[in-house]
C-alpha positions, 0 to 999 in steps of 0.5 A: 695327737693321731691315730696309730691306724693313720700313722701306720697308714701312712709309714706303708704309703710313703714314696718308693725310694732308690737307696741313692735318694735316701743315702746319696754320699758317705756312710750309714750308721744304723743304731739298734736297740737290742740284738735283732732290730737291725735285721728287723727294721734296716735287714734290707737297707743293710743289704742293698748298702753292702751291694753297693759297696757303702758298708754301714756301721751298726752299734747295738745299743743294749746287751739284750740279756732280757729276753731269757731272765730266768735261764739257768743254762744262758745266765746274763753274761753267756746270754750277752755273748750269744746274742752279740754272735747272732747279731754278727751271724746275721750281719754277715747274711746281709753281707756287713763284716763284723768289725762294722758292728759295735755293742754298748752293752748297756743294760737291756729294759733299763737304758739310762734315761739321763745323767752321766751314763746317758751322757757318756753313751750320747758321746759314744754315739757321737764319736761313732758318727764322726770316726766313720764320717756318717752322713746317714743316721738310721734309728728307732722310731720315738714311738715304738712301744718299748722303752729302750726304743725310746731312748735309743731315739732320745740318745741319738738326737742328742748326739748327732746335734750340729752334725750334717747328716740325715736322720731317719726313724725306722719302726719295729713294734710300732707296726702293731700299735693298736689302732686307735692308739693316740700318737704324737706324730706330725706330718710324716715324711721319708721314703719306702726303700725297695728291698724286693732283692733282699728280702729273703737275705733279711728273712735269713738275717732275723733267723739267725737270731736263734734265740728270739726265733726258735727253741734254742733257750728252753728251760725259762718259762718267761723267756721271749720269742718274736711273735709270729704277727711281727715277723710277718710285717718284716716279710714286706718288699719295703722298709719304711724310713721316717724323716726325722729332725733333732729339734722334734724332741730333745 
């Protein structure tokens, strides 16, 4: 076990790398737990990949409907449609076309931990990886403090077993873990991708998720809004990508 402060410091001091060092060939599959995680954790990566003509594939796992559970004007179906639209807009800002995005529509904050629905999601992820001949996989960090982030990482590990692909984890909420919180993380390997050329584009992509950034949905007293302390972590001119091995945890 290591304190979170140590782990976060390791993220911030990984060697800087060019895109081709991280993903030398093939297509990247980016798996996001919620609509907006693709922009928060990987927006710079997506923009750089598109700028090189190596357009990734983005799969969003949940429907995003837990962000405003009590809104009368945005019941679940309407909120799901809105959040998917926001994702497509954000991806277009980053240079990615709508047909490269896919939505699994699992229930937000209630992804299946096992059984048939879990296996079906794993099979679908593996289908995407094979169909697009993905050689690089990006998924949320296992220790991000959200159940959907953890489950997504576990699903990805199960889906890519036996495939010849490099797996990297990206932290989102993990940047804000309490300093002394113990984390069962071993050696931190990986890279920091230089995204200095794409910081403004990433900022605009994040802002495209208006339901999470503004008063667009103002009739839910329990509605979620991305906190400023989280948003500030994504102003950095790099994105941390932690090398991940499928045998670490099934």
